[in-house]
C-alpha positions as CSV (number, residue, x, y, z in Angstrom):
1,X,-64.4,-34.1,-12.9
2,X,-66.2,-30.9,-13.8
3,X,-67.1,-28.4,-10.8
4,X,-70.3,-27.0,-11.3
5,X,-71.7,-23.5,-9.6
6,X,-74.2,-24.8,-7.5
7,X,-73.5,-26.0,-4.4
8,X,-76.2,-29.1,-4.1
9,X,-75.2,-29.9,-7.6
10,X,-71.6,-29.8,-6.8
11,X,-72.0,-32.3,-3.8
12,X,-74.1,-34.6,-5.9
13,X,-71.6,-35.1,-8.4
14,X,-68.3,-35.0,-7.0
15,X,-69.3,-36.9,-4.1
16,X,-66.7,-36.7,-1.4
17,X,-64.9,-33.1,-1.5
18,X,-60.7,-32.7,-1.5
19,X,-58.7,-30.3,0.5
20,X,-59.6,-26.4,-0.5
21,X,-57.1,-24.9,-3.2
22,X,-55.2,-21.8,-3.1
23,X,-56.8,-20.4,-6.2
24,X,-59.9,-21.1,-7.9
25,X,-60.2,-20.1,-11.4
26,X,-64.0,-19.8,-12.2
27,X,-65.2,-20.3,-16.0
28,X,-68.7,-18.5,-16.0
29,X,-70.9,-19.1,-19.2
30,X,-72.8,-15.9,-18.1
31,X,-75.5,-15.9,-21.4
32,X,-75.4,-17.9,-24.4
33,X,-71.7,-17.6,-26.2
34,X,-70.7,-15.0,-23.5
35,X,-68.2,-16.4,-21.0
36,X,-65.8,-14.9,-18.5
37,X,-62.7,-16.3,-16.7
38,X,-62.2,-14.8,-12.7
39,X,-59.7,-16.2,-10.3
40,X,-60.4,-16.1,-6.5
41,X,-57.7,-16.5,-4.1
42,X,-58.8,-18.5,-1.1
43,X,-56.1,-19.1,1.0
44,X,-54.0,-15.6,1.1
45,X,-50.9,-15.3,3.4
46,X,-51.7,-13.1,6.1
47,X,-48.6,-10.8,5.6
48,X,-49.8,-9.1,1.9
49,X,-50.3,-5.5,1.3
50,X,-50.8,-6.1,-2.1
51,X,-51.8,-9.1,-4.0
52,X,-52.0,-10.2,-7.6
53,X,-53.9,-13.2,-7.4
54,X,-52.7,-14.6,-10.8
55,X,-49.3,-12.4,-12.1
56,X,-47.7,-14.9,-14.2
57,X,-50.9,-16.4,-16.2
58,X,-50.4,-18.9,-19.0
59,X,-53.5,-20.8,-19.9
60,X,-55.3,-22.5,-22.9
61,X,-58.9,-22.5,-23.3
62,X,-60.2,-25.5,-25.8
63,X,-63.8,-26.7,-26.6
64,X,-65.7,-29.2,-29.6
65,X,-63.6,-27.0,-32.2
66,X,-65.8,-23.9,-32.3
67,X,-63.7,-20.5,-32.4
68,X,-62.9,-19.1,-29.1
69,X,-62.3,-15.4,-29.3
70,X,-60.8,-13.3,-26.1
71,X,-62.3,-10.3,-26.2
72,X,-61.1,-8.2,-23.1
73,X,-58.8,-9.1,-20.6
74,X,-57.7,-7.7,-17.4
75,X,-55.8,-4.0,-18.0
76,X,-53.0,-5.2,-15.2
77,X,-51.6,-7.6,-17.7
78,X,-50.4,-4.7,-19.7
79,X,-47.0,-3.7,-18.7
80,X,-44.1,-1.7,-19.7
81,X,-42.9,-5.3,-20.3
82,X,-45.5,-5.5,-22.9
83,X,-48.9,-5.9,-23.4
84,X,-50.3,-9.5,-22.6
85,X,-50.7,-12.2,-25.7
86,X,-53.9,-13.2,-26.6
87,X,-54.3,-15.9,-29.7
88,X,-57.7,-17.0,-30.7
89,X,-59.1,-20.1,-32.4
90,X,-60.2,-23.3,-31.7
91,X,-57.8,-23.2,-29.2
92,X,-57.3,-19.5,-27.4
93,X,-54.1,-18.9,-25.4
94,X,-53.6,-16.1,-22.7
95,X,-50.2,-15.2,-21.4
96,X,-50.0,-12.6,-19.1
97,X,-47.3,-10.6,-16.5
98,X,-48.8,-8.4,-14.1
99,X,-45.0,-7.3,-12.8
100,X,-45.5,-4.9,-9.5
101,X,-42.4,-3.3,-10.9
102,X,-43.5,-2.7,-14.5
103,X,-47.6,-2.4,-14.1
104,X,-49.7,-1.8,-11.6
105,X,-51.2,-5.2,-10.0
106,X,-54.9,-5.7,-9.0
107,X,-55.5,-6.5,-5.7
108,X,-59.3,-7.5,-6.5
109,X,-60.4,-10.8,-4.9
110,X,-62.1,-12.3,-7.0
111,X,-59.8,-11.1,-9.9
112,X,-61.4,-10.5,-13.3
113,X,-59.2,-12.4,-15.8
114,X,-60.9,-12.1,-19.0
115,X,-63.9,-12.0,-21.5
116,X,-64.3,-14.6,-24.2
117,X,-67.4,-15.9,-26.4
118,X,-67.7,-19.3,-27.5
119,X,-70.8,-20.8,-28.5
120,X,-69.8,-24.6,-28.8
121,X,-70.3,-27.1,-25.9
122,X,-70.3,-26.5,-22.4
123,X,-69.0,-30.1,-21.5
124,X,-66.2,-30.1,-23.9
125,X,-64.7,-26.5,-22.6
126,X,-61.6,-26.9,-20.7
127,X,-59.1,-24.4,-19.1
128,X,-55.2,-25.9,-19.2
129,X,-52.1,-24.0,-17.3
130,X,-49.5,-24.0,-19.4
131,X,-45.8,-22.6,-18.7
132,X,-45.3,-20.4,-15.9
133,X,-48.1,-19.6,-13.3
134,X,-47.7,-17.6,-10.2
135,X,-49.0,-15.2,-7.5
136,X,-47.6,-12.0,-6.5
137,X,-47.8,-11.1,-2.4
138,X,-46.1,-7.9,-2.5
139,X,-45.5,-6.7,1.0
140,X,-42.7,-4.2,1.1
141,X,-39.8,-6.4,-1.6
142,X,-42.7,-8.8,-2.8
143,X,-43.0,-12.8,-2.7
144,X,-43.9,-14.9,-5.9
145,X,-45.3,-18.4,-5.6
146,X,-46.0,-20.6,-8.0
147,X,-49.0,-22.7,-9.3
148,X,-47.0,-24.3,-12.1
149,X,-43.8,-23.7,-13.1
150,X,-42.4,-23.1,-16.9
151,X,-41.7,-26.5,-16.9
152,X,-45.3,-27.7,-16.1
153,X,-44.4,-29.1,-12.8
154,X,-46.3,-28.2,-9.7
155,X,-45.4,-25.6,-7.7
156,X,-46.2,-24.8,-4.2
157,X,-49.7,-23.4,-4.4
158,X,-52.6,-25.2,-5.5
159,X,-55.8,-24.5,-8.1
160,X,-58.7,-26.1,-9.4
161,X,-61.2,-24.8,-12.2
162,X,-65.0,-24.4,-11.5
163,X,-67.0,-24.3,-14.5
164,X,-70.3,-22.6,-14.3
165,X,-73.2,-22.9,-17.0
166,X,-75.5,-20.7,-18.1
167,X,-78.8,-20.4,-16.3
168,X,-80.8,-22.5,-19.1
169,X,-78.1,-25.3,-19.4
170,X,-77.9,-25.4,-15.3
171,X,-81.9,-26.0,-15.4
172,X,-81.5,-28.6,-17.8
173,X,-78.8,-30.1,-16.2
174,X,-80.9,-30.5,-12.8
175,X,-83.9,-31.3,-14.3
176,X,-83.0,-35.2,-14.2
177,X,-82.2,-34.5,-10.2
178,X,-85.5,-32.9,-9.6
179,X,-87.7,-35.7,-11.8
180,X,-86.0,-38.1,-9.5
181,X,-86.8,-35.8,-6.2
182,X,-90.2,-35.9,-7.0
183,X,-90.6,-39.2,-7.9
184,X,-89.5,-40.1,-4.6
185,X,-91.9,-37.6,-3.0
186,X,-94.8,-39.9,-4.7
187,X,-94.3,-43.1,-3.5
């Protein structure tokens, strides 16, 4: 089930909650065809000095067949090992490695990951991790923990994706709930 940004709406759709993930990836439809992706670490280890929430970053975005174009991304994914890989189209791919030894990790939380454009349907948009995805917790020697290993198997850290529609889309989605609530008040 798709998670939507308003807590009351999430509760209405999801029913009972699940355990808190270590990282929450937010795919936010800021306006019209403009989108942004951010990641927030929800369960940081207590020892960290520098945190890269999503160091090895590898995912695909798919939708309803409309073009998806990555227009900018966090510069920490460009290192002396090479720049991040970006592929656009009906399926967009992003692969970045914010290696602290060859670049500058971003300790922002939430972390800006990238901006993209997509004019297709909100309900069809999906972010899927592919390949190695890990977090870097750097405390004089560092520690790398995996969300997902290169072979696609789960790592020791958990993650979830939250999709936030544009304000107009959210208003349309909430309209039936508002209508039901107003009908109940009249009785």
